[in-house]
C-alpha positions as CSV (number, residue, x, y, z in Angstrom):
1,M,0.0,0.0,0.0
2,S,1.3,3.4,-1.0
3,A,0.5,6.6,1.0
4,D,0.8,8.5,-2.3
5,D,-1.8,6.2,-3.9
6,L,-4.1,6.8,-1.0
7,A,-3.7,10.5,-1.2
8,F,-4.1,10.5,-4.9
9,F,-7.4,8.5,-4.8
10,V,-8.9,10.7,-2.0
11,R,-8.2,13.8,-4.0
12,L,-9.5,12.2,-7.2
13,A,-12.7,11.0,-5.6
14,G,-13.5,14.5,-4.6
15,H,-14.0,15.7,-8.1
16,P,-17.0,15.3,-10.5
17,S,-14.9,14.2,-13.5
18,L,-11.4,13.1,-14.5
19,T,-11.0,16.3,-16.4
20,A,-11.8,18.4,-13.3
21,A,-9.4,16.2,-11.2
22,A,-6.6,16.6,-13.7
23,R,-7.0,20.3,-13.7
24,E,-6.9,20.6,-9.9
25,L,-4.0,18.1,-9.6
26,G,-2.0,20.0,-12.3
27,L,-1.7,16.8,-14.4
28,S,-2.7,15.8,-17.9
29,L,-5.9,13.8,-18.3
30,A,-3.9,10.9,-19.7
31,A,-1.6,10.9,-16.6
32,V,-4.5,10.8,-14.2
33,S,-6.2,8.1,-16.1
34,K,-3.0,6.1,-16.3
35,R,-2.3,6.3,-12.6
36,L,-5.9,5.3,-11.7
37,T,-5.7,2.3,-14.0
38,A,-2.4,1.3,-12.4
39,L,-3.9,1.5,-9.0
40,E,-6.9,-0.6,-10.0
41,R,-4.7,-3.2,-11.7
42,R,-2.6,-3.5,-8.5
43,L,-5.7,-3.9,-6.3
44,G,-7.5,-6.2,-8.9
45,V,-10.8,-4.3,-8.8
46,Q,-12.4,-1.3,-10.5
47,L,-12.6,1.6,-8.2
48,I,-14.3,4.2,-10.4
49,R,-16.7,4.0,-13.3
50,R,-15.6,7.0,-15.4
51,T,-15.9,9.1,-18.5
52,T,-14.3,12.5,-19.2
53,R,-17.6,14.0,-17.9
54,R,-18.4,11.9,-14.8
55,L,-16.9,9.8,-12.0
56,D,-18.9,7.2,-10.1
57,L,-17.4,5.2,-7.2
58,T,-18.0,1.5,-7.4
59,P,-18.8,-0.3,-4.1
60,E,-15.1,-1.3,-3.9
61,G,-14.1,2.3,-4.6
62,L,-16.3,3.6,-1.8
63,R,-14.9,1.1,0.6
64,Y,-11.3,2.1,-0.4
65,L,-12.1,5.8,0.0
66,E,-13.7,5.2,3.5
67,G,-10.6,3.3,4.6
68,A,-8.1,5.7,3.0
69,R,-9.2,8.8,4.8
70,P,-8.5,7.6,8.4
71,L,-5.2,6.0,7.3
72,L,-4.0,9.3,5.9
73,T,-5.1,11.1,9.1
74,Q,-3.1,8.5,11.1
75,L,0.0,9.2,9.0
76,E,-0.4,12.9,9.5
77,D,-0.8,12.3,13.3
78,L,2.5,10.3,13.2
79,E,4.4,12.9,11.3
80,A,3.1,15.7,13.6
81,A,4.1,13.7,16.7
82,V,7.7,13.1,15.5
83,G,8.2,16.2,13.5
84,R,9.8,19.5,14.7
85,P,7.2,22.2,15.5
86,D,9.4,24.7,13.8
87,A,9.8,22.7,10.6
88,P,8.8,24.5,7.4
89,L,5.1,24.1,6.4
90,S,4.7,21.8,3.4
91,G,2.0,19.8,1.6
92,T,-1.2,21.1,0.0
93,L,-4.2,23.0,1.3
94,N,-7.4,23.2,-0.8
95,L,-9.7,26.1,0.2
96,N,-13.1,27.3,-0.8
97,A,-14.6,30.8,-0.4
98,T,-17.3,32.9,-1.9
99,F,-16.5,34.9,-5.0
100,G,-16.6,38.4,-3.6
101,F,-15.0,37.7,-0.2
102,G,-12.4,35.4,-1.8
103,R,-11.3,37.9,-4.4
104,R,-11.2,41.0,-2.2
105,H,-10.0,39.7,1.1
106,L,-8.9,36.1,1.2
107,A,-6.7,36.1,-1.8
108,P,-4.4,38.9,-0.5
109,L,-4.1,37.1,2.9
110,L,-3.2,33.9,1.1
111,S,-0.6,35.7,-0.9
112,D,1.1,36.9,2.3
113,F,0.9,33.4,3.8
114,A,2.3,31.8,0.7
115,R,5.2,34.2,0.8
116,R,6.0,33.2,4.4
117,H,5.7,29.5,3.6
118,P,7.1,28.8,0.1
119,E,7.1,25.0,0.4
120,L,3.3,25.0,0.9
121,E,0.9,24.7,-2.0
122,L,-2.4,26.6,-1.6
123,N,-5.3,26.1,-4.0
124,L,-8.2,28.6,-3.7
125,H,-11.5,27.7,-5.3
126,L,-14.3,30.3,-5.4
127,S,-18.0,29.4,-5.5
128,S,-21.3,30.9,-4.6
129,H,-22.2,28.2,-2.1
130,P,-20.6,26.4,0.9
131,V,-19.0,23.1,-0.1
132,N,-19.4,19.6,1.3
133,L,-16.3,19.2,3.4
134,L,-17.1,15.6,4.3
135,D,-17.0,14.2,0.8
136,G,-15.2,16.9,-1.2
137,P,-11.5,17.6,-1.7
138,F,-11.5,20.8,0.4
139,D,-9.5,21.2,3.6
140,L,-11.1,24.5,4.6
141,D,-14.2,26.5,3.7
142,I,-14.5,30.2,4.5
143,R,-18.2,30.9,4.9
144,V,-20.7,33.3,6.3
145,G,-22.7,31.9,9.2
146,E,-22.0,29.0,11.5
147,P,-22.6,25.7,9.8
148,P,-25.4,23.5,11.2
149,D,-23.5,20.2,10.7
150,A,-22.0,19.0,13.9
151,R,-19.5,16.8,12.0
152,V,-17.4,19.9,11.1
153,I,-15.4,22.4,13.2
154,A,-16.1,26.1,12.8
155,H,-13.6,28.8,13.9
156,R,-15.0,32.3,14.2
157,L,-12.7,34.6,12.2
158,L,-14.7,37.8,12.3
159,D,-17.9,39.4,13.6
160,N,-19.8,40.8,10.7
161,R,-23.2,42.5,10.4
162,R,-25.6,42.7,7.4
163,L,-26.5,46.3,6.6
164,L,-29.5,47.6,4.9
165,C,-28.6,50.5,2.6
166,A,-29.3,52.3,-0.7
167,A,-27.8,55.1,-2.9
168,P,-28.8,58.7,-2.2
169,S,-30.4,58.9,-5.7
170,Y,-32.8,56.1,-5.0
171,L,-33.8,57.5,-1.6
172,A,-34.4,60.9,-3.1
173,R,-36.8,59.3,-5.6
174,A,-38.5,56.6,-3.5
175,G,-38.2,57.9,0.1
176,V,-36.5,56.5,3.2
177,P,-38.1,53.4,4.8
178,E,-38.9,54.0,8.5
179,S,-39.9,50.4,9.4
180,V,-39.3,46.8,8.3
181,A,-42.9,46.8,6.9
182,D,-42.0,49.7,4.6
183,L,-39.7,47.4,2.7
184,A,-42.7,45.8,1.0
185,H,-43.1,49.1,-0.8
186,H,-39.5,49.5,-2.0
187,N,-37.6,48.0,-4.9
188,C,-35.3,45.5,-3.1
189,L,-32.3,44.0,-4.9
190,V,-32.3,40.3,-3.9
191,L,-29.2,38.1,-3.9
192,R,-30.3,34.7,-5.1
193,Q,-27.5,32.5,-3.6
194,D,-29.4,30.1,-1.4
195,A,-32.1,27.7,-2.0
196,G,-34.0,29.0,1.0
197,D,-36.0,32.1,1.7
198,Y,-33.6,34.6,0.2
199,A,-36.4,37.0,-0.5
200,V,-37.3,37.2,3.2
201,W,-35.2,39.8,5.1
202,R,-35.1,39.4,8.9
203,F,-34.3,41.9,11.6
204,T,-34.5,42.3,15.4
205,K,-35.1,45.3,17.5
206,G,-35.4,45.4,21.3
207,G,-36.0,41.7,21.5
208,Q,-38.7,41.7,18.8
209,H,-38.2,39.8,15.5
210,F,-39.3,41.1,12.1
211,A,-39.5,39.2,8.8
212,Q,-40.5,40.9,5.6
213,K,-40.9,39.3,2.2
214,V,-39.3,41.6,-0.4
215,R,-39.3,41.9,-4.1
216,G,-37.7,44.0,-6.8
217,S,-37.3,44.4,-10.5
218,L,-33.6,43.3,-10.5
219,S,-31.8,40.4,-8.8
220,S,-28.6,38.4,-9.2
221,N,-26.7,35.4,-7.8
222,D,-23.6,37.6,-7.5
223,G,-23.0,40.0,-4.6
224,E,-20.9,42.4,-6.6
225,V,-23.6,42.8,-9.2
226,V,-26.2,43.5,-6.5
227,V,-24.0,46.2,-4.9
228,R,-23.4,47.8,-8.4
229,L,-27.1,47.9,-9.0
230,A,-27.6,49.7,-5.7
231,L,-24.9,52.2,-6.4
232,E,-26.7,53.0,-9.7
233,G,-29.9,53.8,-7.8
234,H,-32.0,50.8,-8.5
235,G,-33.0,49.9,-4.9
236,L,-32.3,48.7,-1.4
237,I,-29.7,46.0,-0.6
238,L,-29.0,43.9,2.5
239,R,-25.2,43.1,2.4
240,S,-22.4,42.1,4.7
241,E,-20.6,45.0,6.4
242,W,-17.2,43.9,4.8
243,D,-18.8,44.5,1.4
244,V,-20.3,47.9,1.9
245,A,-18.5,49.6,4.8
246,E,-16.2,51.7,2.6
247,L,-19.1,52.7,0.3
248,I,-21.1,53.9,3.4
249,A,-18.1,55.8,4.7
250,S,-17.7,57.5,1.4
251,G,-21.4,58.4,1.2
252,A,-22.0,56.3,-2.0
253,L,-24.5,54.3,0.1
254,V,-26.7,55.3,3.0
255,P,-27.4,53.0,5.9
256,L,-31.1,52.5,6.8
257,L,-33.0,51.2,9.8
258,T,-29.9,51.5,11.8
259,D,-31.7,50.8,15.1
260,H,-32.5,47.3,13.8
261,E,-30.1,44.4,13.5
262,A,-30.2,42.1,10.5
263,S,-29.6,38.4,10.7
264,A,-26.0,37.5,11.8
265,A,-23.3,37.1,9.2
266,A,-20.1,36.2,11.1
267,I,-17.4,34.7,9.0
268,Y,-16.1,31.3,9.9
269,A,-13.2,29.0,8.8
270,V,-14.7,25.5,8.7
271,H,-13.0,22.1,8.4
272,R,-13.7,18.4,9.0
273,Q,-13.5,17.0,12.5
274,Q,-10.2,15.2,12.8
275,R,-8.2,13.8,15.7
276,H,-5.2,15.8,14.6
277,V,-5.4,19.0,12.6
278,P,-2.3,19.3,10.3
279,R,-0.1,22.1,11.4
280,R,-0.3,23.8,8.0
281,L,-4.1,24.0,8.4
282,S,-4.0,25.3,12.0
283,E,-1.3,27.9,11.1
284,L,-3.4,29.2,8.2
285,I,-6.5,29.5,10.5
286,R,-4.4,31.4,13.0
287,H,-3.1,33.7,10.2
288,L,-6.6,34.4,9.0
289,A,-8.0,35.0,12.5
290,R,-5.2,37.5,13.2
291,E,-5.0,39.3,9.8
292,L,-8.6,39.4,8.7
293,P,-9.9,41.8,11.4
294,A,-6.8,44.0,10.9
295,R,-7.5,44.1,7.2
296,L,-11.1,45.2,7.7
297,G,-10.3,47.7,10.4
298,R,-11.9,45.8,13.3
């Protein structure tokens, strides 16, 4: 049994296709296919039913994957136990984050971390949704809101509010809302990123809870687009403080219903439960927890 083969198969199984796996592994499609075939030949079973478009684990492949993960964790435990705590960080970390936050804030912090640890490989994947850490290839997910799944560990990186705001030009034309109920009469720019009740905006004030279904003539699944539409005077937005604080400070957007609190939006670093967290992962989490508040002026 080869630890390299185990690690290769675990990473491969986390991708939807051989093409996607080859791209993430930095290998040619032929090289990935050849290595998988060699592994299957050595084991004497087919592990994956595959085409260039889709990967499906066979029952034997699923059993191999379930056994490989704890073995790799045990190897990491052993290396951590005998390794020097001051040894250079090495290996690979696969991260996921949302598009806007990943581009504007996470990428610069990763750049700094990579400069300090040149032997470490960092792969940043951006998406509009949290990823499945239990079955996917990701070591860390940077997400808004504490995950409900008890099988993962969440580290709070930053307190973060959602702010209701609009451009002065829109407010001059449509008026300023004075209550949550007033939102029903305004053009609200909805961010369609979740399968849930994204068109219901929730607030609290003095222990009272308010929920208002909103609608508008424009919406998007991208936060940057929604902010741009608000800046151009199309309506109200409910966005994270990290996304609009500078625009509010400059006067480009005006905060509204400031005596209300919108639903929480703290930022977390989330990873799988594991007996030993690799030092490269724990060091990155510490780096983000230290540098992110400073970057955002908290």
